[in-house]
C-alpha positions in Angstrom: 114.9 104.8 191.0 116.9 102.2 193.1 113.6 100.8 194.4 112.3 100.5 190.8 115.4 98.6 189.7 115.1 96.3 192.8 111.4 95.6 192.0 112.2 94.8 188.4 115.0 92.4 189.5 112.5 90.5 191.7 110.0 90.3 188.9 112.6 89.0 186.5 113.7 86.4 189.1 110.1 85.1 189.5 109.6 85.0 185.7 112.7 82.9 185.1 112.5 80.6 188.2 110.5 77.5 187.6 107.4 77.4 189.8 108.5 74.0 191.3 111.7 75.6 192.7 109.8 78.4 194.4 107.4 75.8 195.7 110.0 73.4 197.3 111.8 76.3 198.8 108.6 77.9 200.2 107.7 74.5 201.8 111.3 74.1 203.2 112.0 70.8 201.4 115.6 71.6 200.5 118.7 73.2 201.8 119.8 74.3 198.3 119.6 77.9 197.3 117.3 79.0 194.5 120.4 79.5 192.2 121.6 76.0 192.9 118.2 74.5 192.1 118.0 76.5 188.9 121.4 75.1 188.0 120.1 71.5 188.5 116.9 72.2 186.6 118.8 73.7 183.7 121.3 70.9 183.6 118.6 68.2 183.4 116.6 70.2 180.8 119.8 70.6 178.7 120.4 66.8 178.8 116.9 66.3 177.5 117.4 68.9 174.8 120.7 67.4 173.6 119.4 63.8 174.0 122.2 62.8 176.2 121.6 59.1 177.1 121.7 57.6 180.6 119.8 57.4 183.9 119.6 60.1 186.5 120.8 59.6 190.1 120.5 61.5 193.4 122.4 60.2 196.3 121.1 61.8 199.5 117.7 63.5 199.2 116.7 64.8 202.7 113.1 65.8 202.3 113.1 65.4 198.5 113.2 69.0 197.3 116.0 68.8 194.8 114.8 65.4 193.6 111.4 66.9 192.9 113.0 69.6 190.8 115.1 67.0 188.9 112.0 64.8 188.3 110.0 67.7 186.9 112.8 68.7 184.5 113.4 65.3 183.1 111.6 63.4 180.4 108.9 61.2 181.8 110.5 58.0 180.5 114.0 58.6 181.7 114.8 56.5 184.9 115.6 58.5 188.0 117.0 56.7 191.1 116.9 58.5 194.4 119.2 56.8 197.0 119.0 57.5 200.7 118.9 55.7 204.0 115.7 57.6 204.7 116.6 57.9 208.3 119.5 58.9 210.5 122.6 59.8 208.5 125.5 57.2 208.9 128.4 58.2 211.1 131.6 59.7 209.6 135.0 57.9 209.6 138.6 58.7 210.4 138.9 60.1 206.9 136.6 63.0 207.8 137.9 66.1 209.6 136.9 67.7 212.9 134.2 69.8 211.3 132.3 66.6 210.2 132.6 64.9 213.5 131.4 67.9 215.4 128.4 68.2 213.1 127.6 64.5 213.4 127.7 64.6 217.2 125.2 67.5 217.2 122.9 65.4 214.9 123.3 62.2 216.9 122.5 64.0 220.2 119.3 65.3 218.8 120.5 68.9 218.8 120.3 69.6 215.0 117.6 72.0 213.7 116.2 71.4 210.2 115.6 73.8 207.3 114.8 77.3 208.7 114.2 75.9 212.1 111.9 73.1 211.1 112.4 69.5 212.4 115.6 67.9 211.2 114.7 65.4 208.5 116.8 62.7 210.1 114.6 62.7 213.1 111.4 61.8 211.1 109.9 58.5 212.0 108.7 57.7 208.4 111.0 59.8 206.2 110.4 57.6 203.1 106.6 58.2 203.5 107.1 61.9 204.0 109.3 62.2 200.9 106.8 60.1 198.8 104.0 62.5 200.0 106.2 65.5 199.0 106.6 64.1 195.5 102.9 63.5 195.2 101.9 66.9 196.4 104.1 68.5 193.7 102.4 66.4 191.0 105.1 63.7 190.7 103.6 60.2 190.9 106.7 58.1 191.3 105.7 55.1 189.2 104.2 57.3 186.4 107.3 59.5 186.2 109.8 56.6 186.4 111.2 57.7 189.8 112.5 55.0 192.1 113.3 55.6 195.8 116.2 53.3 196.8 116.2 52.8 200.6 119.5 51.8 202.3 123.2 52.6 202.5 124.8 53.7 199.2 127.1 50.7 199.2 124.0 48.5 199.3 121.8 50.3 196.7 124.0 51.9 194.1 124.6 48.7 192.2 123.6 49.2 188.6 125.7 49.4 185.5 123.5 51.6 183.4 125.1 54.7 181.8 124.6 57.8 183.8 123.7 61.2 182.4 123.6 63.2 185.7 124.2 62.4 189.3 123.5 64.8 192.2 125.8 63.6 195.0 124.8 64.9 198.4 126.5 62.4 200.7 128.2 64.8 203.1 130.9 62.5 204.5 134.0 60.9 203.0 132.9 57.3 202.8 129.5 58.1 201.3 130.9 60.4 198.6 133.7 57.9 197.8 131.2 55.1 197.3 129.1 57.3 195.0 132.2 58.2 192.9 133.4 54.6 192.8 130.0 53.4 191.6 128.8 56.3 189.4 131.7 58.2 187.9 133.0 55.4 185.7 129.4 55.1 184.2 129.2 58.8 183.4 128.5 59.3 179.7 130.4 61.9 177.6 128.6 65.2 178.3 127.3 63.9 181.5 127.8 65.6 184.9 128.2 65.0 188.6 126.9 67.8 190.8 128.8 67.7 194.1 126.7 69.3 196.8 129.0 69.4 199.7 132.5 70.0 198.2 132.7 73.4 199.9 130.8 72.4 203.0 132.5 69.4 204.5 136.1 68.3 204.6 135.4 64.6 204.0 133.4 65.2 200.8 136.2 67.5 199.5 138.9 64.9 200.3 137.0 62.1 198.6 136.5 64.2 195.4 140.1 65.5 195.3 141.5 62.0 195.8 139.2 60.3 193.2 139.8 62.8 190.4 143.5 63.3 190.9 145.3 62.7 187.6 142.0 62.4 185.6 142.0 65.9 184.0 142.0 64.3 180.6 138.6 62.7 181.2 136.9 65.1 183.6 136.6 68.9 184.0 135.8 70.8 187.2 133.3 73.6 186.5 132.3 76.1 189.2 128.6 77.0 189.3 126.5 77.4 192.5 127.9 73.9 193.3 130.8 72.0 191.9 129.9 70.4 188.6 132.3 67.7 187.3 131.7 67.1 183.6 132.8 64.1 181.6 134.7 65.3 178.6 133.3 64.6 175.1 
């Protein structure tokens, strides 16, 4: 009987998990869990259902797995900006803790493994080309789906003033996350959401978020899902 219930649970999981999520995880294109990707997919689908205005943003895309999920969940005409250096991650600062600096040294010295033992994405010679190919292989033609890869440091590329419906912030370190919050959070529309990927993973990210949102409980609400979601109050 236990085996029967376990089998039924696996069948239900497959039925309710969008195929694109199973695909990007099978191809090792994202560090996110299935549950975290389902959260992202549901959030974007809900924005479309409720006709929440604004562009979509991802800051930090690695191999593009989560961005592919977002792109397939959104309406074709809604702009989606994917920001990344598409290369080696920038160094941390004094605002980051020892955990971050230890991690960065491992990356810098060529000792970091990638997703499930694959090559670490930061060591790819043509990461932007690889990410573009990953999108195409999953049926997302960038121009046709209004997806824009923005190559460079966040402080150089996150420059727009358009209203934002959702931003997936995966910047890891303090400075990167702070730039995202400075440039994106004030543009978040009522009902919009920031998904903070590394709040529980890296001290610098957590510090930047806690500092930026201190005293702003009247405008923003912290919601715990698979990742931290910060919602703009209606």
